[in-house]
C-alpha positions as CSV (number, residue, x, y, z in Angstrom):
1,M,17.2,16.9,25.0
2,T,15.2,20.6,24.4
3,A,14.2,22.1,27.4
4,M,10.7,21.5,26.5
5,E,11.2,18.0,26.0
6,A,12.9,17.6,29.2
7,A,10.0,19.8,30.9
8,L,7.5,17.5,29.1
9,A,9.7,14.3,30.6
10,D,9.4,15.8,33.8
11,Y,6.2,16.8,33.8
12,L,4.8,12.8,32.2
13,R,7.1,10.9,35.1
14,L,5.1,13.1,37.9
15,R,1.4,12.6,36.5
16,R,2.4,8.8,35.9
17,S,3.7,8.5,39.5
18,L,0.7,9.5,40.9
19,G,-1.5,6.8,38.7
20,H,-2.0,8.6,35.8
21,K,-1.2,6.9,32.4
22,L,-1.3,9.6,30.2
23,Q,-1.1,7.5,26.9
24,T,-3.3,9.8,24.5
25,D,-1.9,13.2,26.7
26,G,1.9,12.0,25.9
27,R,1.0,11.7,22.0
28,H,-0.4,15.2,21.6
29,L,1.9,16.8,24.0
30,A,4.7,15.3,22.2
31,R,3.5,16.7,19.0
32,L,3.1,20.1,20.5
33,V,6.4,20.3,22.0
34,S,7.5,19.2,18.2
35,Y,5.8,21.9,17.2
36,L,7.0,24.9,19.8
37,D,10.6,24.2,18.8
38,D,10.0,24.5,15.1
39,I,8.3,27.9,15.4
40,G,11.1,29.1,17.9
41,E,8.6,29.1,21.1
42,D,10.1,27.6,24.7
43,T,6.7,28.0,26.1
44,V,2.9,27.5,26.0
45,T,1.0,30.6,25.4
46,I,-2.8,30.9,24.3
47,R,-1.2,32.4,20.9
48,T,1.2,29.6,20.3
49,T,-1.6,27.0,21.0
50,L,-4.6,27.8,19.0
51,P,-2.7,26.7,16.0
52,F,-1.7,23.4,17.8
53,V,-5.5,22.6,18.7
54,F,-6.7,23.9,15.7
55,D,-4.9,22.3,13.1
56,P,-6.3,22.5,9.7
57,A,-5.3,19.2,9.2
58,L,-7.6,17.8,11.6
59,D,-11.5,16.7,11.4
60,P,-13.1,19.9,13.3
61,A,-15.9,17.3,14.4
62,S,-13.7,14.7,15.8
63,S,-12.7,14.7,19.4
64,V,-8.7,15.2,19.0
65,P,-9.2,19.1,19.5
66,V,-11.0,19.1,22.9
67,K,-8.1,16.0,23.7
68,R,-5.4,18.6,22.6
69,L,-6.9,21.1,24.7
70,T,-6.9,19.0,27.5
71,A,-3.8,17.8,27.3
72,V,-2.9,21.1,27.1
73,R,-4.1,22.7,29.8
74,G,-2.9,20.0,32.1
75,F,0.8,20.8,31.3
76,A,0.8,24.6,31.1
77,R,-0.3,24.5,34.8
78,Y,2.9,22.4,35.3
79,L,4.9,25.1,33.5
80,A,2.9,28.2,34.8
81,G,4.8,26.7,38.5
82,T,8.4,27.6,37.0
83,N,7.9,30.4,33.9
84,P,6.1,33.2,34.4
85,R,5.6,33.2,30.9
86,T,2.8,30.9,30.1
87,E,-0.2,31.0,30.0
88,I,-2.9,28.4,30.2
89,P,-5.2,28.2,27.5
90,P,-9.2,28.8,28.9
91,A,-11.2,25.3,28.9
92,G,-13.8,26.8,26.8
93,L,-11.9,27.4,23.8
94,V,-13.1,23.8,22.0
95,C,-16.8,23.5,21.4
96,Y,-17.4,19.6,21.4
97,R,-20.5,17.2,22.1
98,R,-19.6,13.7,22.1
99,R,-21.5,11.7,19.7
100,R,-22.3,7.7,20.1
101,R,-20.7,5.9,17.1
102,N,-22.8,3.5,16.0
103,P,-19.9,0.4,16.0
104,H,-20.0,-1.9,12.7
105,L,-20.7,-5.4,14.3
106,F,-18.5,-8.2,12.9
107,T,-20.3,-11.1,11.1
108,D,-17.7,-14.8,10.7
109,E,-18.1,-13.8,7.4
110,D,-16.4,-10.4,7.9
111,L,-13.8,-12.0,10.1
112,A,-12.6,-14.8,7.9
113,A,-12.6,-12.1,5.0
114,L,-10.5,-9.4,7.6
115,I,-7.7,-12.1,8.6
116,R,-7.5,-13.5,5.1
117,C,-6.7,-9.5,3.9
118,A,-4.5,-9.2,7.2
119,R,-2.5,-12.1,5.8
120,A,-2.5,-11.0,2.6
121,A,-0.9,-7.6,3.9
122,T,2.4,-9.2,4.4
123,P,4.6,-11.5,2.2
124,F,6.1,-13.0,5.8
125,Q,4.7,-16.2,7.3
126,F,5.2,-15.1,10.9
127,R,3.5,-11.7,11.0
128,A,0.7,-12.8,8.9
129,D,0.5,-15.2,12.1
130,T,0.7,-12.6,14.5
131,L,-1.9,-10.5,12.9
132,A,-4.5,-13.1,12.4
133,T,-4.0,-14.3,16.0
134,V,-4.2,-10.8,17.2
135,I,-7.5,-10.2,15.9
136,G,-9.5,-13.6,16.6
137,L,-8.0,-13.3,20.4
138,L,-9.6,-9.5,20.0
139,A,-13.0,-11.0,18.4
140,V,-13.1,-13.8,21.2
141,T,-12.8,-12.2,24.4
142,G,-13.2,-8.5,23.9
143,M,-10.0,-7.9,25.1
144,R,-8.8,-3.5,24.4
145,V,-6.1,-4.0,21.4
146,G,-3.3,-2.7,23.6
147,E,-4.1,-5.3,26.3
148,A,-3.5,-8.2,23.8
149,L,0.0,-6.3,22.8
150,R,0.6,-6.0,26.4
151,L,0.4,-9.9,27.2
152,D,3.5,-11.6,28.2
153,H,3.9,-15.4,27.2
154,R,3.6,-16.3,31.1
155,D,0.1,-14.7,31.7
156,V,-1.2,-17.3,29.9
157,D,-2.3,-20.3,31.9
158,W,-2.1,-23.2,29.3
159,D,-3.6,-25.8,31.8
160,D,-6.6,-23.9,32.9
161,A,-7.3,-21.7,29.6
162,V,-7.1,-18.6,31.7
163,I,-5.3,-15.3,30.2
164,M,-4.3,-12.9,33.2
165,V,-4.8,-9.0,32.2
166,R,-2.4,-6.8,33.6
167,D,-1.5,-3.1,33.7
168,T,-4.9,-2.2,32.3
169,K,-7.4,0.6,32.7
170,F,-8.4,1.6,35.9
171,N,-5.1,-0.5,37.0
172,K,-8.0,-2.9,36.9
173,G,-6.6,-6.6,36.3
174,R,-8.5,-9.4,35.3
175,N,-8.5,-13.4,34.6
176,L,-10.1,-14.3,31.6
177,P,-11.3,-17.5,30.8
178,V,-11.0,-18.7,27.5
179,S,-11.9,-21.9,25.3
180,P,-9.9,-24.3,24.9
181,S,-9.6,-23.5,21.1
182,T,-8.3,-20.3,21.9
183,I,-5.3,-21.6,23.9
184,A,-5.3,-24.2,21.1
185,A,-4.7,-21.1,19.0
186,L,-1.8,-19.1,21.2
187,R,0.1,-22.1,21.7
188,A,0.4,-22.8,18.2
189,Y,1.6,-19.5,17.7
190,K,3.8,-19.5,20.3
191,R,5.8,-22.2,19.0
192,H,6.1,-20.4,16.1
193,R,7.4,-16.8,18.5
194,D,9.5,-19.3,20.6
195,R,12.2,-19.9,17.4
196,L,12.8,-16.3,16.9
197,A,14.5,-16.0,20.4
198,P,12.6,-12.8,21.2
199,T,14.3,-9.9,22.9
200,T,11.0,-9.6,24.8
201,T,8.2,-11.6,27.2
202,R,5.9,-9.9,25.3
203,L,3.6,-12.7,23.9
204,F,2.9,-11.1,20.2
205,V,6.4,-10.2,18.9
206,S,7.6,-8.6,15.5
207,L,9.6,-10.1,13.1
208,S,12.8,-8.7,15.2
209,G,11.6,-10.2,18.2
210,T,10.4,-6.9,19.6
211,P,7.3,-6.5,21.2
212,V,4.1,-5.4,18.6
213,A,3.8,-2.1,18.1
214,Y,0.3,-0.5,18.1
215,S,0.9,1.5,15.2
216,N,2.4,-1.0,12.9
217,F,-0.7,-2.9,13.8
218,A,-3.7,-0.6,13.4
219,V,-2.3,0.6,9.8
220,T,-2.5,-3.4,8.7
221,F,-5.7,-3.3,10.3
222,R,-7.3,-0.5,8.4
223,T,-5.7,-1.7,5.0
224,A,-7.4,-5.1,5.3
225,V,-10.3,-3.7,6.5
226,L,-10.4,-1.7,3.3
227,A,-9.4,-4.7,1.0
228,A,-12.4,-6.5,2.7
229,G,-14.5,-4.3,1.4
230,L,-15.9,-4.1,5.2
231,G,-18.4,-1.1,5.9
232,S,-18.3,0.1,2.3
233,G,-21.9,1.2,2.4
234,S,-21.4,2.8,6.0
235,P,-20.8,6.0,6.8
236,T,-18.2,5.1,9.6
237,R,-15.7,2.5,8.9
238,P,-15.2,-0.4,11.4
239,R,-12.7,0.4,13.8
240,I,-10.6,-2.2,16.3
241,H,-12.4,-1.2,18.9
242,D,-15.2,-2.3,17.1
243,L,-14.8,-6.1,17.4
244,R,-15.0,-5.7,21.3
245,H,-18.3,-4.4,20.9
246,G,-19.5,-7.3,19.4
247,F,-18.0,-9.2,21.1
248,A,-20.5,-8.0,24.1
249,V,-23.7,-8.0,22.4
250,Q,-22.4,-11.9,20.6
251,T,-22.3,-12.7,24.6
252,L,-25.7,-11.0,25.7
253,L,-27.3,-12.7,22.3
254,G,-25.9,-16.3,23.8
255,W,-27.6,-16.0,27.0
256,Y,-31.0,-14.8,25.2
257,R,-31.2,-17.8,23.6
258,A,-29.9,-20.0,26.4
259,G,-32.6,-18.6,28.6
260,M,-30.2,-17.3,31.0
261,D,-31.3,-14.2,33.4
262,V,-29.5,-12.2,31.3
263,E,-30.3,-9.1,34.1
264,A,-28.3,-11.0,36.7
265,L,-25.2,-12.1,34.3
266,L,-24.6,-8.4,33.2
267,P,-22.0,-7.8,36.2
268,R,-20.1,-10.9,34.7
269,L,-19.8,-9.2,31.5
270,A,-18.7,-6.0,32.9
271,T,-15.6,-7.6,34.9
272,Y,-14.9,-9.8,31.9
273,L,-15.0,-6.6,29.7
274,G,-12.5,-4.8,32.7
275,H,-15.2,-2.4,33.3
276,R,-15.7,-1.0,37.0
277,E,-19.2,-1.0,36.9
278,P,-22.1,-2.6,34.6
279,R,-23.6,1.0,33.4
280,S,-19.9,1.1,31.6
281,T,-21.0,-1.9,29.4
282,Y,-24.0,-0.9,28.1
283,T,-22.9,1.5,25.4
284,Y,-21.4,-1.6,24.0
285,L,-24.8,-3.1,24.1
286,T,-25.9,-1.8,20.6
287,A,-29.4,-2.1,19.5
288,T,-28.9,-4.7,16.9
289,P,-31.7,-7.1,15.1
290,E,-31.0,-9.7,16.9
291,L,-30.9,-8.0,20.4
292,L,-34.4,-6.1,19.6
293,A,-36.0,-9.6,18.4
294,Q,-34.8,-10.9,21.5
295,A,-36.2,-8.2,23.7
296,A,-39.5,-8.7,21.5
297,V,-39.9,-12.0,22.6
298,R,-39.5,-11.4,26.2
299,L,-41.9,-9.0,26.1
300,E,-44.7,-10.5,24.2
301,S,-43.9,-13.5,26.9
302,A,-44.2,-11.1,29.9
303,Q,-47.5,-9.6,28.5
304,Q,-49.2,-13.2,27.4
305,E,-48.2,-13.6,31.7
306,R,-50.3,-10.9,33.0
307,R,-53.5,-11.6,30.9
């Protein structure tokens, strides 16, 4: 381990002991340390930071440069305590305005095609079952993909149909009631999983019995999206996180169609999604034609009542 690698390990250990997860920052900083080692530098300076932050291989319109800069600034502040040659890059080096990205809302047909193509992407039946089960679980629960992949098989209450989500964003664990059909699908997958005698208690495992890696799942998901032709006419490609958007929209539509008090129920949806407050849920409620139609019906009904 080089001196920079040791310093990074100490920095991440300290920040994480204070409650910060730093998953994205950790990945960016690991790349930074590799880059500095490659060019023979032993500390962070503005001169060495700029080529890393403004890597020409990155899309300048993406949020990656500003995320890299934020991560580097935190690490540099830590290094400056022991290395006086360290320079903390100014915060304004990167100009970035967050733009809301319109999600791809998967239809039932989209999901069927996605799962079919994901299965076709691997010759191994168990791996195909893992991919299909994870995608289905994300679609019917709106879980974050990391939450699903970190599930322990003991986190599922098989009798009461409840999934316990732990170690999640904001350290906000929650219980998710699910349908009997969801439990049946998970139970069928677990039977195949247990035959592998996995080395982990994670619910979703690889062919070797180890936890499923997000990077491997993400690659297969993108391959399946392309193979299924999903979003081919759209400027943005469907993402895994769009399954979470779709769950939120479909839940709202179901409440509207059932004539329920959506405003009163929104805090429940926020809790189910693991948000700290309902306003965080609003960004998921894309103005789809179906939602706009429901809003128009309610507006017309309210106007008639006032006449």
